[in-house]
Structures are given as structure tokens and as C-alpha cells.
C-alpha positions in Angstrom: 169.8 22.7 -136.3 167.0 21.5 -138.4 163.5 21.5 -136.9 160.6 19.3 -138.2 157.5 21.4 -138.5 154.3 19.4 -138.1 151.3 20.9 -139.8 148.5 18.4 -139.4 147.7 15.0 -137.9 145.4 12.5 -139.7 144.2 9.0 -139.2 142.8 6.1 -141.2 141.4 2.8 -139.9 140.1 -0.7 -140.8 138.5 -3.5 -138.9 140.5 -6.7 -138.6 138.4 -9.3 -136.9 137.5 -8.0 -133.5 140.3 -5.4 -133.6 140.4 -1.9 -135.1 143.7 -1.1 -136.8 144.7 2.6 -137.0 147.2 4.2 -139.2 148.6 7.6 -138.1 149.6 10.2 -140.7 151.4 13.5 -140.3 152.0 16.5 -142.7 155.5 17.9 -142.1 158.3 19.8 -143.7 161.9 20.4 -142.6 163.1 23.9 -141.6 166.4 23.7 -143.5 165.1 22.2 -146.7 163.9 24.6 -149.3 161.3 25.0 -150.7 159.2 24.1 -147.6 157.2 21.4 -149.4 154.7 19.7 -147.2 154.5 16.0 -147.3 152.3 13.4 -145.8 154.0 10.4 -144.1 152.5 7.4 -142.3 154.1 7.4 -138.9 152.6 4.3 -137.4 150.1 1.5 -137.9 148.7 -0.9 -135.3 146.2 -1.5 -132.5 145.0 1.3 -130.2 147.4 0.8 -127.3 150.5 1.0 -129.5 149.0 3.9 -131.4 148.5 5.9 -128.2 152.0 5.0 -127.1 153.4 6.4 -130.4 151.4 9.6 -130.1 152.8 10.3 -126.7 156.3 9.4 -127.9 156.1 11.8 -130.8 154.6 14.5 -128.6 157.6 14.2 -126.3 159.8 15.5 -129.1 158.1 18.9 -128.9 159.7 19.4 -125.4 163.1 20.2 -126.8 162.0 21.9 -130.0 163.0 19.1 -132.4 159.3 19.0 -133.4 157.3 22.2 -133.7 154.5 23.8 -135.5 154.8 26.6 -138.1 153.6 29.1 -135.5 156.4 27.7 -133.1 153.8 27.2 -130.3 153.6 23.4 -130.3 153.4 21.8 -126.9 152.9 18.1 -125.9 149.3 18.8 -124.9 148.5 20.5 -128.2 150.1 17.7 -130.2 148.3 14.9 -128.3 145.0 16.7 -128.6 145.2 17.0 -132.3 146.3 13.4 -132.8 143.5 12.1 -130.7 141.1 14.3 -132.6 142.3 12.6 -135.8 141.6 9.2 -134.2 138.1 10.3 -133.4 137.4 10.9 -137.1 139.4 8.3 -139.2 139.0 7.6 -142.8 138.6 4.2 -144.3 141.8 2.3 -145.2 141.5 -0.8 -147.5 142.6 -3.8 -145.5 142.6 -5.9 -148.7 145.0 -3.6 -150.4 148.1 -5.4 -151.7 151.4 -4.4 -150.1 153.6 -2.7 -152.7 157.2 -2.1 -151.4 159.2 0.0 -153.8 162.9 -0.2 -153.7 165.0 2.8 -152.8 168.7 3.1 -152.2 168.1 4.1 -148.6 165.8 1.3 -147.6 167.1 -2.0 -149.1 167.6 -3.7 -145.7 164.2 -2.6 -144.4 162.5 -3.7 -147.6 164.2 -7.1 -147.6 163.3 -7.7 -144.0 159.7 -6.9 -144.6 159.6 -9.2 -147.7 161.3 -12.0 -145.8 158.7 -11.7 -143.0 155.8 -11.8 -145.4 157.3 -14.9 -147.1 157.9 -16.6 -143.7 154.3 -16.1 -142.7 153.0 -17.6 -145.9 149.9 -15.4 -146.2 148.9 -13.1 -149.0 150.7 -9.8 -149.0 147.7 -7.8 -147.9 147.6 -5.0 -145.4 145.2 -7.0 -143.1 147.7 -9.8 -142.8 150.9 -7.8 -142.2 150.0 -4.4 -140.8 152.1 -5.3 -137.6 155.4 -5.7 -139.4 157.8 -3.0 -138.1 158.3 -0.1 -140.5 155.7 -1.4 -143.0 154.0 2.0 -142.4 156.7 3.6 -144.6 155.1 1.9 -147.5 151.4 2.5 -146.7 149.7 5.4 -148.5 146.8 7.1 -146.6 143.7 8.5 -148.2 144.9 12.1 -147.8 146.7 14.6 -149.9 150.2 16.0 -148.9 148.3 18.9 -147.4 146.3 16.5 -145.2 143.0 17.0 -147.1 140.9 13.7 -147.1 139.9 12.1 -150.4 138.6 8.9 -148.9 135.5 7.8 -147.1 135.1 8.7 -143.4 134.4 5.8 -141.0 133.2 7.4 -137.7 132.1 4.0 -136.4 135.8 3.1 -136.0 136.8 6.3 -134.2 138.4 6.4 -130.8 135.9 8.3 -128.7 136.4 7.4 -125.1 134.5 9.0 -122.2 136.7 11.5 -120.5 137.8 10.7 -117.0 137.6 13.2 -114.2 140.0 11.2 -112.0 143.7 11.8 -112.2 145.8 8.7 -112.1 149.0 8.1 -110.1 152.0 8.0 -112.3 155.1 6.1 -111.2 157.9 8.2 -112.7 160.4 7.9 -109.8 161.6 10.9 -107.8 163.2 13.9 -109.6 165.9 16.0 -108.0 167.0 19.4 -109.2 170.9 19.6 -109.1 173.4 22.4 -109.3 173.4 24.1 -112.6 176.4 24.0 -114.9 175.3 26.0 -117.9 171.7 25.1 -117.3 169.7 23.4 -114.6 170.2 19.7 -114.4 167.8 17.1 -113.0 168.2 13.5 -111.9 165.4 10.9 -111.9 166.0 8.2 -109.3 164.3 5.0 -108.2 163.5 4.0 -104.6 167.2 2.9 -104.0 168.6 6.3 -105.2 169.9 4.8 -108.4 169.8 7.2 -111.3 167.3 6.2 -114.0 169.1 6.8 -117.3 171.4 9.7 -116.6 171.1 13.3 -115.3 169.4 15.5 -117.9 168.4 19.0 -118.7 164.8 20.0 -117.9 163.4 19.5 -121.4 164.8 15.9 -121.5 163.1 15.0 -118.1 159.9 16.6 -119.4 160.2 14.6 -122.6 160.7 11.3 -120.7 157.6 12.1 -118.5 155.4 12.8 -121.5 156.3 9.6 -123.2 155.9 7.6 -120.0 152.2 8.5 -119.3 150.6 7.0 -122.5 148.9 4.3 -120.5 147.1 6.9 -118.5 145.2 7.9 -121.7 143.8 4.3 -121.9 142.8 4.1 -118.3 141.9 7.7 -117.7 141.2 9.3 -121.0 142.0 13.0 -121.2 144.1 13.0 -118.0 147.2 14.2 -120.0 145.6 17.7 -120.0 146.2 17.9 -116.3 149.2 15.6 -115.8 151.6 17.4 -118.2 151.0 21.0 -117.0 151.2 19.8 -113.4 154.6 18.1 -114.0 155.8 21.2 -115.8 154.9 23.3 -112.8 156.5 20.8 -110.5 159.9 21.0 -112.3 159.7 24.8 -112.3 159.1 25.0 -108.6 161.4 22.2 -107.5 164.1 23.5 -105.1 167.7 22.7 -105.7 169.1 19.7 -103.7 172.5 19.0 -102.4 173.2 15.3 -102.8 175.8 12.6 -102.1 177.0 11.3 -105.4 178.5 8.0 -106.5 180.0 7.7 -110.0 179.7 4.7 -112.3 183.2 3.6 -113.4 181.6 1.7 -116.3 180.3 4.8 -117.9 181.9 5.4 -121.3 181.7 9.2 -121.2 184.9 11.3 -121.5 186.5 12.3 -118.2 184.9 9.6 -116.0 188.3 8.2 -114.8 189.5 11.7 -114.2 186.5 12.5 -112.0 186.8 9.3 -110.0 190.5 10.0 -109.4 189.6 13.5 -108.2 186.5 12.8 -106.1 186.9 9.1 -105.3 184.8 6.0 -106.0 182.6 6.4 -102.9 180.1 9.1 -101.9 181.0 12.8 -102.2 178.9 15.9 -101.9 177.8 17.5 -105.1 178.5 20.9 -103.5 182.2 20.0 -103.2 182.5 19.6 -107.0 184.3 22.3 -109.0 181.9 24.2 -111.3 183.9 23.2 -114.4 183.6 19.5 -113.5 179.8 19.4 -113.2 179.0 18.2 -116.7 181.4 15.3 -116.4 180.0 14.4 -113.0 176.4 14.4 -114.4 177.4 12.2 -117.3 178.8 9.5 -114.9 176.3 9.6 -112.0 175.4 6.1 -110.8 173.3 7.0 -107.7 172.5 10.1 -105.5 171.3 10.4 -102.0 169.7 13.6 -100.5 171.6 15.2 -97.7 
């Protein structure tokens, strides 16, 4: 399986009226593409809240190893810290730069959608007017080399430098239950009514969902991710296994659902009564669970 290795995070910015617009950049290479040529790509462009949301969403990809660092020690906390450090020290991005969208065989639909949006708006095709068009970041060059070395002008006055918060916010993530392992431990995230949020997942997926969900805490309690993420990791590690009453969802499209309902019924049944070889099918079709 290919892994994306992330080598450096960078940021650029410009002022647009009362708003500061940030552009995130990342130097990466793919593990299974040789030679390992590093390239800079613009991952997102927008106002601070959506930029923070994007940082946490990308950091979540480190939980399962899809995104890693060359030393293979990348964690969500490390990724977020480096990205926020880049936001502290952005480089100037020309807001009056004309948008130039080159055509490639793989992006014809995206390119046309962007061009249509610009035409519909009726304003000049400048970055300041259209930075918020989805996927426009694909076509925005940042003032950095492919190694992430800056060749532009720093603009520290536009940097994101919040005062760190000592308080730890409450995060509404639902309740997490640790279920019987099949090949690995499984976890279910449930709401107040016992309904499964999403589906039962392996630990790294639950961890990933948590990381991506706490981005707003950075805005209200800057720096709180440094305590929230390790605390949740420890919580999952120490969580005792639960026996639960399960209900399956007949509308689930996964293979074997009808077979499992025929075998265990369409009402509640104990997870401990399930044959080991059926667990992965049960977890794919869980609708709700209730602790015994």
C-alpha cells in the first residue's frame, strides 16, 4: 500500500478586506513512486476556521498510516503543531494575481466548473475574488520551492498567533464502546439513544474521527489538542470490553447482512452469542447497541 510522506508544511496569506486568507502548502512524495521526488502542493485556501478544520482533517490521516513522515514517527499532534507553526509565519501571497488554470487530461471537469463559477460571478479572475471556489487551490502556486524553501516576502502581521488556553474544553464525541475483537479490536461510537454513529470501526478509525472532530476546540481553546488527543488515545487503550445487545440494520448494503439477520434475528441479541467468524459481518451492519 502506498504511503504519502509529508516532509514540510508551509503557509502563505493575504488580506481581503477585514479577512485574512490563508493558503496551506505541503511538501510530499509517494512511497511507491520512484525516484522519491518531493513536490509542493497547495492543500487548501480560505479563512481561518476552514483552514484549521482542514489541518485537523489531514492530521487525522496519520492515525492509520496513510500519511506519515520520512522518519515514520508522524502523529496527529506533531502534524497539527507543524501546520500551526506555518500559520504563525506565513509568506505574502499576491491577492491581485490572475488565476491561470492550465488544462490537464485529469482535471477537465474541475477546470470547467471553476471557469463557469468565475464567469457566473462576473468579477475579474483574480485570487482575491475567487479564493473560495472549491479546488481552486490546485492551481495556486505558493512562494516556496518544491523543498519548501521560501522565496517570497514574510508577512508576520498576518500570522495566526493566538494566546494558548490553559482550560480543556468538553468535546461531544458520543460514547465509545470497545467490542469483541475479530482479527483486531473493534469500537462503536454511539449517540444518546444507543444508535451507532457511522459504523463500528477499528481503533485507528475511531481515533481518526476524533482528531478531525476537535478542530473547533483550537479556535476556542488554542493549543488544547496537545492534551485532548493523548487523553483520548489513553482512553481507548484502557477502555474495557463491553458486552452489548445488538440490533442490525436491514438497509445496510454490506455483504452478509441478510444472512446475519436470518441467523440472529431482527431484534436485540447479545454480542457474546455471535460466532467468532460472523463478527465482521455483524459489525458492518450494526444499527444500535445497548450495554448489558
